[in-house]
C-alpha positions in Angstrom: 13.4 -9.2 1.9 10.0 -8.8 0.2 9.3 -5.4 -1.3 5.5 -5.8 -1.6 3.9 -6.7 1.7 0.2 -6.6 0.9 -2.3 -4.8 -1.3 -4.6 -2.2 0.3 -8.2 -3.1 -0.3 -10.4 -0.3 0.9 -13.4 1.5 -0.6 -11.2 4.5 -1.6 -8.4 2.3 -3.1 -10.9 0.2 -5.0 -12.6 3.2 -6.5 -9.2 4.6 -7.5 -8.2 1.3 -9.2 -11.5 1.2 -11.1 -11.5 4.9 -12.2 -7.8 5.8 -12.6 -6.1 2.3 -13.0 -4.1 3.1 -9.8 -3.4 0.4 -7.2 -2.3 0.8 -3.5 0.2 -1.5 -1.7 1.9 -1.6 1.7 5.6 -1.9 0.9 8.8 -2.2 2.8 10.0 0.9 4.5 13.4 0.7 2.8 12.0 0.2 -0.7 12.5 3.0 -3.3 10.3 3.7 -6.4 12.4 1.7 -8.8 12.4 -1.4 -6.6 8.6 -1.1 -6.1 8.1 -0.8 -9.9 10.2 -3.8 -10.6 8.4 -5.9 -7.9 4.9 -5.0 -9.2 5.9 -5.7 -12.8 7.4 -9.1 -12.0 4.6 -10.2 -9.5 1.6 -9.2 -11.6 2.9 -9.1 -15.2 1.8 -5.5 -15.9 3.7 -2.4 -17.1 3.9 0.3 -14.5 3.9 3.9 -15.6 4.1 5.8 -12.3 4.8 5.2 -8.7 4.0 7.5 -5.8 5.1 6.7 -2.2 3.7 7.9 1.2 5.3 7.4 4.6 2.3 6.9 6.9 2.9 8.1 10.4 1.7 6.1 13.4 -1.6 7.0 15.1 -1.3 7.8 18.8 -4.0 6.1 20.9 -4.9 6.3 24.5 -7.5 4.7 26.7 -8.6 5.1 30.3 -8.3 2.2 32.7 -8.6 1.6 36.4 -4.8 2.1 36.8 -4.7 5.3 34.7 -4.2 6.3 31.1 -2.6 3.8 28.8 -1.0 5.3 25.8 0.4 3.6 22.7 0.7 4.0 18.9 0.1 2.0 15.8 3.0 1.0 13.5 4.3 3.3 10.8 4.3 1.9 7.3 5.1 2.9 3.7 2.3 3.0 1.1 2.8 3.0 -2.7 0.3 4.1 -5.3 1.1 2.3 -8.5 -0.2 3.6 -11.9 -0.6 0.8 -14.4 -0.6 1.3 -18.2 -3.9 1.9 -19.9 -5.8 -1.3 -20.8 -4.0 -3.4 -18.1 -5.3 -4.3 -14.7 -4.3 -6.2 -11.6 -6.6 -8.8 -10.1 -6.1 -8.3 -6.3 -9.0 -10.7 -5.4 -7.6 -13.8 -7.0 -5.7 -14.9 -3.8 -8.5 -14.2 -1.3 
């Protein structure tokens, strides 16, 4: 089972990585902070100082069709904010 699923590359996450040296990842729902720290350190070769995790709830969505209202929801996921040591960085754009 892979701990790191994908990095989050948004305007807010990119600004946070440039200003605060903090990177965002979508991780496995069952991963804890220690496993996330070890996975980032082994995958990117950096030293991690702090890990914060967020369980993101699903968004409920509905749309109106000819047959009535169709409701659904997006998938829930876990997000990790990883603080990297001062002077180190992660190149997220190398695999694009």
